[in-house]
N, C-alpha and C positions, 0 to 999 in steps of 0.2 A: 504493500500500500504506500509506504514512504517513497519507494523507488518511482512508482507511478506519479506521485505528487511532485517529486523532483523533476521528472521528465516534463510534466505539464508546466511547472514553474519555469523550466529552462526554455521551453517553446515560447511561453509568454514573454520571458525576458528577451529572447532573441527577436521576437516580433517587435517589442518595444524599442530595442536597439536599432533595428532596421528603420523604424518610423523616425527615430531621433536623427539617424544619419540623413534620411531624406529631408527632414526639416532643416538640419544644419546646412546641407548642400543648397537647399532652396534659398536660405538666408544668404549664403555666400554668393549665389547667382544674382540676387537682388543688389547686393553691394557692388558686384562687378558691373552690372548694368548702369548703376549710378556713376561709377568711376568712368566708364567708357563714354557715357553721355556728357559728363563734365568736360572730358578731353575734346570731344567733337564740338561742343558749344563754345569752348574757349577759342578753338581754331576759327570757327565761323565768326565770332565777335572780332578777332584780330583781323580776319580778312576783310570784313565790312568796314573796319576802321582804318584800313590801309597799313596795318602793322604786321602783316603776314611775312614771315621769313622762311627761307628754305635752306636747310632741312627744318621740318616742323618740330616744335618742342613738345616733349611728353614728360610727365613727372617721373616715370620709372623706365628703365631700359627695356623691360619686357612689354611695355605698352607701345604700340605702333599706330601710325596714322598715315593716310594718303588723301590727296585731293585729286579728283578726276574731273576732266572736262566733259562736255556733252558727247564727245566721241569715245569716251572711256580711256583716254590717255592720262598717264600720271603727270600732274602739273607740279605737285610738291609732295614730299614724303618725309617721314621721320628718319633720323640718321641711321637707325638699325636696318632699314630696308631701302635705303637710297639706291636708285638705279634698278630696283627690282620690278617685276611685273605687278600689275594691279592685284590687290587682294580680291579673291573671287567671292566677294560677299554679295548678297542679293541687293539690288538697287531698290530704292523706295518706290512703291507703286505710284501710278500717276496721280491718284487722289490723296496721297499721303506724303509727308515729308520725312518719314523715318521708317527704317526696316531693321529688324534684328535677325541675325543668322549665325549659324555655327559653321566655322571654316576649319577643315582638317587637312593636314599635309602641306601647309604653306611653307616654302623654304625660308630659312633663317628665323622661323618662329621658335620660341623657347618652350613650346608646349605642343603636344600632338594636335590639339584642337584649340581654336581661338573663338572667343565670343566677340562678334563683330556687330557694330551699329553703323548703319548708313543714313546720312542726313542730306537732304537736298537744300541748297541755298542759292541765292542769285546775287551776282555782282554786275551792276549796270545792265540788268535785264538778261544777262547770260547765265544759264543754269550750270551749277557745279554740284558735285557730290563729295562730301567728306566721309571717309571711312575710318573709324577708330576701333581698335581691337586690343584685346589683352588675353592672356591664357585663361581658358575656360576652367572653372573650378572642377576638380575631379571628384571621385567617389568619397574621398576623405579630404575635403578641402581644409580641414583644421585637425591635423593628427593628434594634437593634444586633447581636444575634445573627444575625438574618437577613442583614444586610449582611456580617457576618464569614463566615458560611457561603457566601454567594454569591461573595465574593472568593476564598475558599479553593477553591471548586469551579472557578472560572475559572482560578485559578493552577494547579490540578491538571491541567486540560485542556491549558493552554499548556505546562506543564512536561512532561507526558506526551507531547504532540505533538513537542516539541523532542527529547526523549530518544529517542522512536521513530524520528524522522527521522535522528538521528545514528546510532542503532543499526542501522537498516536500511541506511543508506548505507555504514556500515563493513562490515556483513555482505556486501553485494552488491559491494563493491569487487573481490574476486577474480573475480566473474562479469564485471564490466566488463573486467577484464584479459584474461579468456578471450575475450570478444567482440572486444576490440581486436586480440589476437594472431591470432584466427581470420580477422578481416577482412584481415590482411596476407597470408594464403594465397590467392593468386589464380591461380597456375599450378602445374603439377606440380613445377617447380623450387623451389617454396617449401615443400615438404613436410618439409624438415629443421627447420622452426621448431617450437617447443614452447611450450605455455602455462605460465606460472609457477605453481608449486605452493605454496599458502599454508602457513604453519607449523602452525596448529592443525589437529588431526586431527578433521575433521567431514565432513558430507556434501559440502560444496563442495570440500574437499581431495580426497575420494574421486572427485568428478566430474572434477577436473583430472587426476588419475592415469588415470582411464578415458579422458579425451579424448586424453592423450598416448599411451596404449597404442593407441588407435584410429589416431592419426597414424602411430605406428610401423608398424602393420600396413599402413596405406595406402601408406606410403613403400616398404615392402618389396614390396608388390604392384605398384606402379608401376615400381619398379626391375626386378623380375622380368619385367614386361611389356616394358620397354624392352630388356632383354637378349634376350628372346624375339624381338622384332621384328628386332633386329640379327642374331640367328642365322638367322632365316627369310630375311632379305634376302641374307645371305651364301650360304646354301644355294641359293636361287633364282638368284642371280647366276651361279654356276658353270655350270649347264647352259644357261642363256640365252646366256651369253657364248660358250660352245663352239658352240652352234647358230648364233649370229650370225656368228661368225668363219668357220665352214665355208661358210655361205651367201655371205658377202662374197667369200671366196676363189673360190668357184665363179662368182660374177658377174663378177669381174675377169678370171679366166683359165678360161673354160669349156672350152677345149681341153685344159687340163692336169688337169681334174677327173674323178675316177672316180665316175660316178653311183651305182654300188652302194655304194661306201665312204661317199659323202655321205649317202645314204639311211639306211645303217646307223647312222652317227653321229647323224643327226637323230632316228631312232627311239630310240636310247639316251638322248639328251637329253630327249626328250619323255616317255620312260618314267620317268626320274628325276623330272621335274616332276610327272608324274601321281602318283607315289608320295608325294612331299612334300605335294601338295595333298590327297590322300586322308587322310594322317595328320593334317594340320592340321584337316580337317573332323571327324575323329574327336575330336581335342582340343576343338574348339569345341563339338561336341554334348555331350561329356562334362562340360565346365565349365558349360554352360548347363542341364544336367539338374538338376531340382529333387529328384526322388526316384529311387531305384534299384528298378526293377521286377524282382522275383525270382520264380522258379518252381522246382519240383522236377523234376530231369531226371537222366538217366544219363550221368555224366561219361565212363565207359569207352566208351559208344556214340559220344559226340561225338568222342573221340580216334580211334576206328576210322574214323568217317565222314570226318574231315579227312585222315587218311592215305590213304584210298582215293579221295578227291575229286580230288586233284591229285598226279600222280607227281612225285617230286623226283629230284635228281641221284644220291642214294644211297638204299638201302633203309632203311625205318623199321620197327622191330619194336615192338609194343605188348604189354606184359605187365600184365594186369589181370584182376580177377575178372569174371565174366559181367556183373555189374551193380554199379556204384558210384554211388549216388544222392547228389546234392548239392542244396542249395537256394540258388540264385544267379541272377545275370542271364545267361541263356543266350548272348545276343549278345556280351556283354563277355567271358565266359569263352572262347567260341569264338575270338574275336579273339586273346586271349592265347595259346591253344593254337597257332593259326596262326603267330603271330609266333615262338614258341619253336621250332616245327618248321622254319620257313623258316630261322631263324638257325642251328639245328643242322645242317641240310642244307648250308648254304653253307660251314661250317667243317669238316665231317667229311671224313675221308679215304675211308672205305669204308662206314660204317654209323652209324645212330642208333638208340638204344634208349630207349623210354619205359616207365617203371614207375609204376603206380598203387598206392600203399601206404596201408594203414589205420593211423593212429597212435593205437591204442586206440579209444576212443569220442570222442576230443576233436577229431580233425582228419583230413582227407584230404590226402595228400601225392602230388604228381606230380613225378617226376624225369625230366628230358630230358637224356640223356647222348650226347655225340658223341665220336669218336676223333680229333679234330683236334689243333691245336697248343695249345689251351687259352688262358686269359687270364692275363696277369701279375697277381700278387697286388696290386700297387699300383693296378691299373686295374679291380678287381672291382666297385667302387662307381661309378666314373666312367662305365662303359658304360650305367648306368641313367639318366644325365643326358640332357637333350634335346640333340640334334644332335651328340652325342659319337660319333665313329667312329674306332676304332683303325686303324693302318696296314694290318694284315692284312685287316680288314673292307673298307676302301676298295679294296684290290686285288682281293678276291674278288667284291665286289658294288658296282661303281662307281655303280649306279643307286639304291642305298639312300638313305633319308632321314635316318637317325640318330635316328628317333623311335620305332621299334617297341618296344624294350625299355623306354623311358621310359613309353610309353603302357601297356604291359603291367603294369608295377609300380604305376602309379596306379590302374588298374582293380582289381588285387588288393587294394590298400590300401582301395579303396572297399568291399570285402567284409570288411574287418578281417583280411585275410590278409597273406601275405608272399611276396616273390619274391626269391630270393638266388642267388648263385653259390657252390656248395659246393666243398670240396676234392675233387680227383679225381686219380687216378694217371695218367690219360690223357685228354686232351681237356678239355672243359668240361661241368660238370654243373649245370644250372639246377634249382632246387628251388622248386616252387610249393606253398604250404600254405594250405588253406582251413580256418578254425577250426570248432569244433563248432557255433557258431551258424549257419554257412552250410551245414552238412551235413544 
């Protein structure tokens, strides 16, 4: 970046140097025109006053002059070109008294090219032309100035390069600190590290804040994954340990083993393993899903179909209009309904009631009410956490995974809805709310 800046600065300095040289040469040309004009006018004044002498007088040796008659013959000339042919300068046009021209290759000239000025004047009605010339200013008419400008341009490039190098280095120092700190994060155990936040509020400071926020989210995600793996391991270990213990006991003492009891215990353990694996697959599919595919369907019909599909321990009553349409993911909502009905049937004493209510035009509300023991107030949020199972739930359903309610709430949250446990005089009342955008 600093090299590019120096190149750009060098190009700009070179362009400025060229412009200055052009301006200096233009100024030198203006001065030369004035000097040549003064020489010609002085000769004309002397000629008109009768003071003209031959050779003509010029202030400096490199300045030359001639007077030509109307036939183009030299009448008088300065000493340096006495007896020489006429200077091949352009004559003044008919309607003008002066003409400027550049003459190159004239003998005895002290410069490759001359700046010549031709003036027409009259003596006694006879026309004459006086030509005054001097060396034309070159590309470097004032070497001292050219050297000064060159040194100034070079110094500007060097100074600009050093300044840019220092400025860029200072600006990128926080970026180097970010890179150094990020290089130290090589494993998940290093996610507690954070990049230093620079003091000035600029884009780099905002970048460091964003990087630290990303590291915060990544650390929380890894910690959540670590806890999840630990919980899964714990939940899987219990049925596997029970199954292994029963089989080992049967192998050691086959005569004391009740085959029916052994098979029943193995089936219970495998059922719980199956439930856990199925719920884990649901979580994996849900978290891997990129978009939520939705459709319009009758929620009341889904409720009635689920109640009729699988008989449960207690009767379930559905109170809903003939048709309650929602716009949602049918598979996800069906799984939520199944989880809520299964949960209510496990904890109910004698009956479960499901009510589908319209909350104005803004939402559809589904209430699942059982007449069981209910849930303590301090545990109403805990039951929606993964692998959380209260003592009553473990006793009534030892094969459960502890993931059903957690999965249900996450599915409803994907629909911008809510799943909560409301106050109830008897049993538990789960309230599912789908917002107007889903209905």
